[in-house]
N, C-alpha and C positions, 0 to 999 in steps of 0.2 A: 669190639664189634667191627665186622667187615661188610662192605657193600660195594656195588659197582659205582653208583652215583650218590654222593652226599649232597643234599639240597639244603641250603641255609635260607630259612624264611618260609613260613606257612601261610602267607597271603595267597591270593588267587593265582599268582604266577607260579609260586613253588608248588602249590597243590595241583594245579593243572599239569605242570611238568611231571610231577609224581604219577598222576593218573595216566598220562600218555606213555610214560616209560613202563609202567605196569602193563599197559595194553600191549606194548612191544616186547614184553618179557624181560625187561631190564630191571634188576633189583635196585631199590633206592631207599634211603632213609631221609626223613625231613627233620631238621633241627630248628626250633623256634624259641626265641628269647622270651616271648610273651605267653600268656595263657590263651587257651582256645577262646574263652569268653571275651578277652580283650580284642583278639583278631576279629571276631564276629561283630564286635561293637563299633568298628570303624564305619562311618557313614561316607559312602563314595557314590560315584555316578553309576548309571545303569543302562547306557545305550550300547548295545552289542552289534558289532558288524557281523555279516554272514560268516566271515572267516572264523570268528570267535565261536559262533553257534556251531559251526561244522566241527571245530576242534573239540568242543564239549560233547558233541555227538560221537565223535571218534573215540573219546575216552569213556563213553557209556554213561555220561552223567547229565543227560539232557531231558529226562522224562518230565521233571517238574517245569523246566523251562518251556517245553513244548506245550504243556497244559496251561501254564499261568502267564507266560511271557506275552507282551503286547506288540504284535507286528505293526510297524509304522511304514507307510508307503511314502511319506513326505514329512516336511516340517515347515513352519512358518517363520518369516522374518518381518518385523514391524519397524517402520520409520515414517516420520511425518504423519503419525496418527493412522497410517494405513497398514493393513496386513497383506503380505504377499506369500504365496506358497511355492516351495521348491518341491516339485513332483519327482521324488527319488525313483520310484518304480517306473514311471513313464519315461524318465530320462536315461535310466541305466538298466532297467529290468531287475533291480535289486532293491531290497528293503533293509531296515534295521529292526532290532527287537529291543524293547524296553523291558529290562529285567534287572533288578538291583544287584550291585556287586556283593552286597551282604548275602543275598540269596544264592548267587554263584558260589561264594565261599562255603556257605552252609551245605550245598549239594556236594561239593568236592570233599568236604570233611566227612560227611555221612558215607560217601562212597569209599573213602579211604578206610574208615572204620569197618565197614562191611567186608572189605577185601583183606582186613587184618594186616594192613601195611603199616610199618613202624613210623611213628611220629613222636618226637620228643618235644614237649612243651615246657615252658619255664626253665629253659637251659640258661645257666648263668655263665658269664665270661666266655662267650663263644669266640673261638679263634680258628683261623685256617692256616695251614702249614704245608710246605713241600709241593706246592702247585707248580713250581718252576722246575720240578724234577719228575721222577717216575713213581713217587710214593706220596700222594697227597693225603692229608689227615685233617680232620675237624675235631677240635677239642672243646670241651665244655665242662662245667661243674653242675652237679645235681645232687641234692641231699648231702652236701658236704664232700662229695667224692668227685675226683677228676675222671672224666670219661673221654675216650678217644675212638673215633671212627676212621678206620683205614678204608680207602676207596681208590677207584681209578680216576675219577673226575669229581670236581666240586662245581655246583651250580649256585651262583650268588643271586638269590631272589629275595634279598633282605632289605630292599628299599634304599632310598637316598642316604639315610643315616646308618646303614648297615656296616658290618665289619668287612665284607668281602672287598668292595672297592677300596676301602681305607687300608687294606692290607697289601695292595699293589704298590710297588715303589713309585714315588711321584714322577720320576723321570720317564716311566713307561706310559704315563697317562697324558692325554691331551683333552682338556675340557673346554666347553663352549657354554656360555650362560647369558641369559637376559632376564633381569628382574623387572617386573612391571610395577608402576608407581601406584597401584591400587590393589584391593582385594575383593573377594566375593563374600558377602554375607548370605549364608544359607539358612533356610528354615524348612523343617520337615513337619508335616501335619497330617492328621487323618481327616482330610477333606477331599472331595472329588476334584479331579484336575480341571483347570480352566477350559481346556480344549482337548480334543482327541489326540492331537499331535503337539510336539514341543513348539514353543513360541519364543524366539529370540528378539529382544527389543533394543533398538538404538534410540535413545532419548537424550535430550539436552541435559537432563539431570543425572544421566548415567545409564549404563547397561542394565537390563533385567532379563531373567530367563524363567519361564514357566514350564516346569517339567513334572514328571510323575514317577511313582514306583509301581502303582497299580491303579485300578479303577477307583479306589477309595483312599489312596495315600498319595500326597503331592509333595514335590520338592521345588521350592522357589529360591531364586537368588537375586541379589542386588549388588551392583558395583558400589564399593564403599572405600573410604580412606583406610590406609593401612594402620593408622593409629586410632581408628575408631574403637571405643570401649563397648564390648558386647553387652555390658550391663545397662548401657543407655538405650539399647535397641529392645524395647519392650515389644511384645507381640503386636500391640496396637500400633506402635510406631512403624513396625515393619510393613503391616498390611496397608497402612495409610500411604507410605512411600511407594509401595508397589502399585497401588491404584493410580498414583500421580503419573507413573511412567507408562501405564497401559492406555490404549485408546479408550475413550469414554464408554463406548458400547461394550468393550471387553470387560472393563472394570465393573460394570453393572452385574456381570455374571460370576464374578470372583467370589467363591465361598471361602470364608475365613474360619479360623478355629485356633485352639490352643496348640502351641508348638510342642513337638516331641523332642526336638533337638534344634539347637541354634548355634552357629559358629561362624568365625571369620577365617578364611583361608587366603594366604598370599598367592600370587600367580607368578610363575617363572617358567622359562624354557631352559633346559639343561641337557647336554649330551656329553658322554664320555666316549673317547675313542682310544684304542680299539675296545671290543667287548669280549676279547679272549686274551688270556695271559697264561700260556702253557696249558695246564690242565684245569684252570679256573675259567669259568664262563660267567659273564654277567647277563642278567635278563631283567626286563621290567624297570621299575624305578631305580634300581641299583645302577642302571646305565643311562637312563634318560627320563626326563620329566617334560610334559607339555602342559600349557594352560588348559583348563577344562573346557574351554569354549567349543572346541571341535569334537569333544567326546572321544579322544584318542588314547587316553592313558591305559585303561584296562585292555583295550584292543591291541595296542602295541605290545604290551606284556604277553598277551596270548600269542601273537604272531612270533615273538621271540622264542617262546618255549615250544611252539609248533616246529620251528626250524631246528631248535636245539634237540628236541626229542628224536626227531628223525635222523639227525646227524649222529647222535649217540647210538641209536639202534643200528644204523649202518656200520658204525665202528665195530660193533660186536658181530657183524656179519662179514667183516674183513675189508670194509671200505672206509677211508678217512676223508673223502672229498668234502662231505658235509661239515666235518669238524674244521677243516682247513678254510672253508668258505663261510663259516657261520658269521663271523664279525662283519665281513664285507656285505653279505646278503641282508643281515639284520639292519645294519646302518643305512643301507640304501632306502629301506622302507621307513626307518626312523626319521631320516631327514626330510622325506616327502611329507610325513605327518607333521613334523615340526613346522614346515613351511605353511601348511594349511592352517594349523592352529594359530600360528603367529599372524597370518593374514586375516583370519576370521576374528581374532581378538582385536587386531588393529582396526578392523572395519566397524565393529559393533560397540566399542567402548569409547568413552571420553578420556582423552589424554590431556591433562592440564597444560603441558608444554606446547601442544599443537595449536591451541587458540582457535580463533575464528576461521583461519585458513584451513586448518585440519578438519574442522567440522564441515566446511564446504567440500573438501575432497571426499569425505565420507559420503555426503549426499550425492555427489556426482557419480561415485562408484556404485552406490546403491541404485541410482536411476538407471545407469547403464546395465547393471545386473538384471534388473527386472524388465528391461527392454530387449534382452538378448538371450535367446534360447541356448546359444553356444556357451555363454558365460554361466548360465544356470546348470548346464550339463557338466561343466568343470567343477562347480561346487558340489553337485550331486555325486559325481564320481569319487571325489575325495571324501565326502561325508560317509558314503556306504563302505568305503575302505578300498584301497588299491590292492592289487593282487600281490601275493607273496613272491 
């Protein structure tokens, strides 16, 4: 098989890249180790920056998003039992849209099928070759047969544990990482959201987040120990702990119900530099991970493939500036998002090693934030997403 761009990974990054390349007339093939059902079964965040919404529109896969997505003009932060609102639209003229990552993936899959674009699911032993020369190749096994895709470029959209970054010589990589000493316990339930907008909670018992996927489906999170056993967190225990961390008036309005999914996720910050190695490009979680506090993971992946798709389209029109600058431009935005996610995580969570002094510093910073329009504008600009 021959193509112009071979994309490894059929998550939202790989699928969006494929859709954008198709829009630009660049032929591509996606190779995914998992099944389509497995990819759709991943439970992830769903706060989309305007840049992500615009890219989905450019790719022609925004119809359901426009109809069902929930535009949010702000979000709330709670500390000391009081709720304070960040007016995103009033401070920046921009908003975010709540629309689940699963729905984004579903829309992209449906569009790819309708366009009869090739996707290989359940590919075994995927490997990448020749990206340091002029003849890159992607190999995999399927139905007991070894298959090979000859291509001009390879896009590694296969996540943190994927083969693409792992195939780069260690000497060519520089990595930066911070592992946080706690996790997020998440619960998904078919109950109406606590509020119209997201609520981030700083509490002495730990962080909490009240979010939603729709008007009838909610996603809640609690800061928890990394060694917590999910089996000990019954639905009743989760709801009781969430109520303890909410202001009393808010807790009264919390609607509880049976969980559809429950899991514990560790938090980390991670960046690989550079994001290009010859004819291999990394995008999304293959190159960087942010803590979910700032809702940047999916949006960074989208901005990566937005830059990459345009760079590759320009290449086939005779210009290589975008390819040459891809890593530098992508990393400039990545590090700004890493900074915001790190800051927001540090502000809202309890760090055991920081003790009483750290808690006082959080209170002082939160007091300053809600007494300063300038400080709120900084938060709002970062939350809605910085320009590409």
